[in-house]
C-alpha positions as CSV (number, residue, x, y, z in Angstrom):
1,M,112.4,121.0,142.5
2,T,115.2,118.7,143.5
3,E,116.6,119.1,140.0
4,E,119.3,122.1,139.7
5,A,117.6,125.3,138.1
6,K,120.7,125.6,135.6
7,T,120.6,125.7,132.0
8,K,121.1,121.9,130.8
9,P,121.1,120.4,127.4
10,A,117.4,118.9,125.9
11,D,117.1,115.5,127.1
12,P,118.0,113.2,124.3
13,G,115.4,111.0,125.1
14,L,112.7,113.5,124.1
15,V,110.7,112.5,120.8
16,M,111.3,115.1,118.7
17,S,108.9,115.4,115.4
18,S,110.3,116.3,112.0
19,L,108.7,119.9,112.6
20,G,110.9,120.1,116.1
21,G,107.9,119.8,118.4
22,I,108.3,117.2,121.4
23,G,106.2,115.7,123.9
24,L,105.9,116.5,127.3
25,V,109.2,117.3,129.3
26,Q,109.5,116.3,132.9
27,D,107.9,118.9,135.1
28,F,110.1,121.0,137.4
29,P,110.4,118.7,140.5
30,K,108.1,120.2,143.8
31,V,110.8,121.8,146.2
32,E,110.1,121.2,149.8
33,C,110.2,123.4,153.2
34,P,113.4,122.8,155.3
35,F,111.1,123.1,158.2
36,V,108.4,120.4,159.4
37,R,105.3,122.2,158.6
38,K,102.0,121.8,160.7
39,S,98.0,123.0,160.1
40,F,96.5,125.0,162.7
41,P,92.9,125.9,162.6
42,V,91.6,129.7,162.4
43,N,88.7,131.7,163.2
44,K,86.0,130.8,160.6
45,E,84.8,134.4,160.8
46,H,88.4,135.7,160.2
47,W,88.9,133.6,157.3
48,K,85.5,134.4,155.8
49,R,86.8,137.9,155.6
50,Y,90.5,137.7,154.7
51,G,91.1,134.1,153.8
52,A,91.0,134.7,149.9
53,S,93.4,137.7,150.5
54,L,95.5,135.7,152.3
55,G,95.6,132.6,149.6
56,L,93.7,130.4,152.6
57,R,91.2,127.8,150.7
58,T,90.2,126.5,154.0
59,P,90.1,127.9,157.7
60,E,93.4,126.4,158.5
61,V,97.8,127.8,158.1
62,Y,99.9,125.6,157.2
63,L,103.0,126.6,159.1
64,A,106.7,126.0,159.4
65,T,107.7,125.0,162.8
66,P,111.3,124.8,164.1
67,E,111.7,121.2,163.8
68,I,114.0,120.7,160.8
69,T,113.1,118.1,157.9
70,P,115.0,115.4,157.6
71,G,117.7,115.8,154.8
72,Y,117.8,119.4,155.2
73,E,120.1,120.3,157.8
74,W,122.6,121.3,155.3
75,V,120.0,124.9,155.0
76,L,121.3,125.9,157.9
77,E,124.6,124.0,158.5
78,H,126.3,124.0,155.5
79,P,128.6,127.3,154.5
80,A,127.9,126.6,150.7
81,T,124.6,127.0,150.9
82,T,123.2,130.0,148.9
83,A,119.7,132.0,149.4
84,V,118.2,133.0,146.5
85,E,114.7,135.4,145.8
86,K,111.6,133.1,145.3
87,L,110.0,134.1,142.0
88,H,106.6,134.8,142.1
89,G,105.1,134.0,138.5
90,T,104.4,130.9,137.2
91,N,106.8,128.0,136.2
92,L,107.6,127.8,132.7
93,A,109.7,125.2,130.8
94,V,111.3,126.4,127.9
95,V,113.3,124.3,124.9
96,T,115.0,125.8,122.3
97,K,116.8,124.6,118.9
98,N,119.4,126.5,116.7
99,G,117.9,129.6,118.4
100,R,114.2,128.4,117.8
101,L,111.5,128.2,120.2
102,V,110.2,124.4,120.0
103,H,108.4,123.6,123.5
104,L,106.8,125.8,125.6
105,Q,105.6,124.1,128.8
106,N,103.6,125.3,132.0
107,R,104.2,122.4,135.1
108,Q,102.3,119.4,132.8
109,N,100.5,121.1,130.1
110,I,102.0,121.9,127.1
111,I,101.1,125.5,125.7
112,D,100.9,125.9,122.1
113,F,103.0,129.1,121.2
114,L,101.2,129.2,117.9
115,Q,97.5,129.8,119.5
116,I,97.7,133.3,119.6
117,M,93.6,133.6,119.5
118,G,92.3,132.6,123.0
119,G,95.5,130.8,124.1
120,K,97.9,131.8,126.4
121,S,99.6,134.6,124.4
122,F,101.0,136.5,127.3
123,L,103.7,133.5,128.6
124,V,104.8,134.1,124.8
125,E,105.4,137.4,125.0
126,G,106.7,136.4,128.2
127,I,109.8,134.4,126.2
128,F,110.1,137.2,123.3
129,A,110.8,139.8,126.2
130,A,113.8,137.4,127.7
131,A,115.0,136.8,124.4
132,G,115.2,140.5,123.8
133,R,117.3,140.4,127.1
134,D,119.3,137.6,126.3
135,Y,118.0,135.5,128.6
136,L,117.7,132.0,126.8
137,E,120.2,130.1,125.5
138,S,120.1,128.7,121.6
139,D,119.9,125.4,122.5
140,G,118.6,123.4,125.6
141,L,115.5,122.9,127.9
142,Q,115.6,126.1,130.6
143,F,113.6,126.4,133.2
144,G,112.1,129.7,135.0
145,E,109.3,131.7,136.0
146,C,107.3,134.2,133.9
147,L,106.1,137.2,135.6
148,G,104.2,140.2,134.8
149,P,100.5,141.7,134.7
150,K,98.4,138.5,134.5
151,L,100.5,136.6,137.0
152,N,99.8,136.7,141.3
153,G,99.1,140.3,141.1
154,N,101.9,141.7,139.2
155,L,104.4,141.9,142.4
156,Y,106.9,143.4,140.3
157,E,104.7,146.3,138.5
158,L,105.9,145.4,135.0
159,D,104.2,146.5,131.9
160,Q,104.6,143.6,129.9
161,H,105.2,139.7,131.0
162,L,108.6,138.7,131.2
163,W,110.5,135.1,131.5
164,Y,113.2,134.8,134.0
165,P,115.5,132.3,134.4
166,F,116.3,130.1,137.5
167,A,119.8,130.2,136.2
168,K,120.0,133.9,136.2
169,A,118.4,133.7,139.5
170,R,120.9,132.2,141.1
171,E,123.6,134.3,139.7
172,S,121.8,137.7,140.2
173,L,119.4,137.5,143.2
174,K,121.4,136.1,146.0
175,Y,121.1,137.3,149.6
176,S,124.5,138.1,150.8
177,S,122.9,139.0,154.2
178,F,121.7,135.0,154.4
179,H,125.6,134.9,155.8
180,K,126.0,138.0,158.3
181,H,123.9,136.3,161.2
182,E,123.2,132.7,162.8
183,K,121.1,130.5,161.0
184,T,118.4,130.0,163.3
185,Y,114.4,129.6,162.9
186,D,114.0,132.5,165.0
187,N,116.8,134.8,162.9
188,L,115.0,133.6,159.5
189,S,111.8,134.5,160.7
190,K,112.9,137.9,161.8
191,W,114.7,138.3,158.3
192,F,111.5,137.4,156.5
193,Q,109.2,139.6,158.5
194,H,111.2,142.9,158.6
195,F,114.1,143.0,155.6
196,L,113.4,140.4,152.9
197,K,112.8,142.9,150.0
198,S,112.6,142.0,146.4
199,M,116.1,142.4,144.6
200,L,114.3,141.4,141.4
201,Y,111.9,144.4,141.7
202,S,114.6,146.7,142.5
203,R,117.0,145.4,139.3
204,L,113.8,145.6,137.3
205,N,112.5,148.9,138.1
206,K,116.1,150.3,138.4
207,I,116.4,150.9,142.4
208,P,119.9,150.2,143.9
209,I,120.2,147.3,146.0
210,S,121.9,149.0,148.8
211,K,118.7,151.2,148.8
212,M,115.9,148.8,148.3
213,F,115.6,147.8,152.1
214,G,114.7,152.1,153.0
215,D,112.6,152.4,150.1
216,E,109.0,151.8,150.5
217,R,108.1,151.2,146.9
218,V,110.3,147.9,146.8
219,P,107.7,144.8,148.5
220,F,108.8,142.3,150.1
221,A,109.8,138.8,148.6
222,E,107.5,136.5,148.3
223,G,110.4,134.1,149.7
224,V,113.9,132.5,148.7
225,I,115.5,128.9,147.2
226,F,117.9,127.6,149.3
227,Y,120.7,125.9,146.9
228,N,123.6,123.9,147.7
229,D,125.8,122.0,144.5
230,E,127.8,120.1,147.2
231,V,125.0,118.3,148.8
232,S,124.5,114.6,147.7
233,S,122.0,114.1,144.9
234,A,121.3,110.9,146.0
235,P,117.6,110.0,146.8
236,G,116.5,111.6,149.7
237,K,119.5,114.2,149.9
238,P,117.8,117.1,148.1
239,R,119.9,120.3,146.8
240,M,116.9,122.8,147.0
241,A,114.7,123.7,149.5
242,K,111.9,126.7,149.4
243,L,110.6,129.2,152.5
244,R,107.9,131.5,152.0
245,R,106.8,134.4,154.1
246,D,103.8,133.1,154.3
247,M,104.9,129.9,155.9
248,F,105.1,131.8,159.4
249,A,102.2,132.9,161.6
250,W,103.3,136.7,161.9
251,F,102.0,136.4,158.1
252,Y,98.3,136.0,159.2
253,T,98.0,137.4,163.0
254,D,97.2,141.1,161.8
255,K,94.0,139.4,160.4
256,I,93.1,136.1,161.3
257,E,93.3,134.5,164.9
258,I,95.3,131.2,164.8
259,L,93.4,128.9,167.0
260,W,96.4,127.4,168.7
261,P,95.5,124.0,170.7
262,E,97.9,124.9,173.7
263,G,98.1,128.3,173.3
264,P,100.4,130.3,171.1
265,P,104.4,128.9,171.0
266,K,107.3,130.8,171.5
267,W,108.4,130.4,167.7
268,A,105.4,131.5,166.5
269,F,106.3,135.4,166.4
270,S,109.3,137.1,165.1
271,V,111.0,139.6,168.0
272,G,111.5,143.0,167.1
273,G,112.4,144.8,163.9
């Protein structure tokens, strides 16, 4: 996801049919972690018991280490970097023309939004719910995340599906607390473990942001997306990065033993809450 998550005009190079349909649009590029990640084996018996619930397909964890991935130094060093809640649903590209929905795409899969029997009508439901909230532009290509009952355990406890645009997330779901402490791996780990509550859950469920940290109803966010529009967009100079809670060792160690080859490193565990 190195491309900006902003509303932009539909690509003029897209082939439009006489019915207004288009071919496959470019998928939202993959967003990388700003820290170098490494794999570590885990106790196989623990994995058999808890692996599925923790999202582990194989008996290993893929963790973020304190080493910065080359080209991502801006995440911690540049003052214009922002941290926005990472939405926990499924990526959905939407193209509208004159206020009409003309294209819907989930990653590399074109969604037939007229296929109401046996199709993915819940994705279409999310688009109509978004339109009812004025989340959609009348013309252009927009990227966002579809959330709701059939997606990732319905983290936000929605009664119906909702498409939430990344452009709106950048405006409404920024964590000001990201700038209140020294930006280090250890501080990010502690923040993610103890304080990274979901702003979107709070907004959708009418819980004041000022009270979300002490409200047990508010779940932790999946993670954050880092943005910086002042960083060069040249190849090898990404303007986005992601960091999830499941990239840290503490996410697993209450249920699964990590088999550290040289003993547990100090960086693997956050200190205090």
